[in-house]
C-alpha positions as CSV (number, residue, x, y, z in Angstrom):
1,M,-24.6,91.1,79.5
2,L,-26.3,87.8,80.1
3,A,-25.1,85.1,77.9
4,S,-28.7,84.2,77.1
5,E,-29.2,87.8,75.7
6,W,-26.2,87.3,73.4
7,R,-27.3,83.9,72.4
8,N,-30.8,85.1,71.6
9,G,-29.4,87.0,68.6
10,M,-27.6,84.0,67.3
11,D,-29.1,81.2,65.1
12,P,-29.9,78.3,67.5
13,A,-28.4,75.7,65.2
14,A,-25.1,77.7,64.8
15,R,-25.0,78.2,68.6
16,Q,-25.5,74.5,69.3
17,A,-22.9,73.5,66.7
18,I,-20.3,75.9,68.2
19,W,-20.8,74.5,71.7
20,Q,-20.8,71.0,70.6
21,R,-17.4,71.6,69.0
22,I,-16.1,73.4,72.1
23,Q,-17.4,70.7,74.4
24,G,-15.9,68.0,72.2
25,M,-12.5,69.6,72.3
26,A,-12.8,70.0,76.1
27,V,-13.7,66.4,76.6
28,A,-10.8,65.3,74.4
29,A,-8.5,67.3,76.6
30,G,-10.0,65.9,79.8
31,Y,-12.2,68.8,80.8
32,E,-15.9,69.4,81.3
33,M,-17.3,72.7,80.0
34,K,-20.7,74.3,80.4
35,P,-21.9,77.3,78.3
36,P,-21.5,80.3,80.6
37,E,-24.7,82.0,81.7
38,L,-22.9,85.4,82.2
39,L,-20.5,87.0,79.8
40,T,-18.1,89.0,81.9
41,N,-15.8,91.9,81.5
42,S,-12.5,90.2,82.1
43,R,-10.2,93.3,82.4
44,L,-9.6,92.7,86.1
45,S,-9.1,89.0,85.3
46,L,-6.4,89.9,82.8
47,E,-4.7,92.2,85.3
48,A,-4.8,89.4,87.9
49,A,-3.3,87.0,85.3
50,E,-0.4,89.4,84.8
51,F,0.2,89.7,88.6
52,A,0.0,85.9,88.9
53,K,2.5,85.4,86.0
54,E,5.0,87.7,87.7
55,A,4.4,86.0,91.1
56,G,4.9,82.5,89.6
57,G,1.3,81.4,89.8
58,G,0.2,82.2,86.3
59,E,-0.6,78.7,85.1
60,A,-2.5,77.9,88.4
61,L,-4.6,81.0,88.1
62,R,-5.3,80.4,84.4
63,R,-6.7,77.0,85.2
64,A,-8.7,78.3,88.1
65,R,-10.2,81.1,86.0
66,L,-11.3,78.7,83.2
67,S,-12.8,76.4,85.8
68,R,-14.8,79.2,87.4
69,I,-16.1,80.5,84.1
70,F,-16.9,77.2,82.3
71,Y,-17.7,74.8,85.1
72,E,-18.9,77.0,88.0
73,G,-20.3,79.9,86.0
74,L,-18.8,82.6,88.2
75,N,-18.1,86.1,87.1
76,I,-14.3,86.5,86.8
77,G,-14.8,90.2,86.4
78,N,-15.8,90.4,90.0
79,Q,-13.0,91.5,92.3
80,S,-14.1,89.2,95.2
81,V,-14.2,86.2,92.9
82,L,-10.7,87.0,91.7
83,A,-9.5,87.5,95.3
84,D,-10.8,84.0,96.1
85,L,-9.1,82.6,93.0
86,A,-5.8,84.1,94.0
87,A,-6.0,82.8,97.5
88,D,-7.1,79.3,96.2
89,V,-3.9,79.1,94.1
90,G,-1.7,80.5,96.9
91,L,-1.0,84.0,95.6
92,F,-2.1,85.5,98.9
93,A,-3.9,84.5,102.1
94,R,-7.6,85.3,102.6
95,T,-8.2,88.0,105.2
96,T,-11.8,87.1,106.0
């Protein structure tokens, strides 16, 4: 589902207030966040997080996933995106 489709069913003022609050909290914590354009199925992402946790890279993968969602707008439900994330944080080497 596109985030814009989900957002269209929401009161614009409520949506704006929610994102202002979220972005304010992010700025206070030293992060930049953009509303995602795509709402993803994160089951694969959650499975990757469990693998990363067992391999000692859980925190690094968590941070990378959040960056990919809220800064880069990538689909963390996509296996190739997750493979790149895992490689970026040193969980395994890229093969291509």
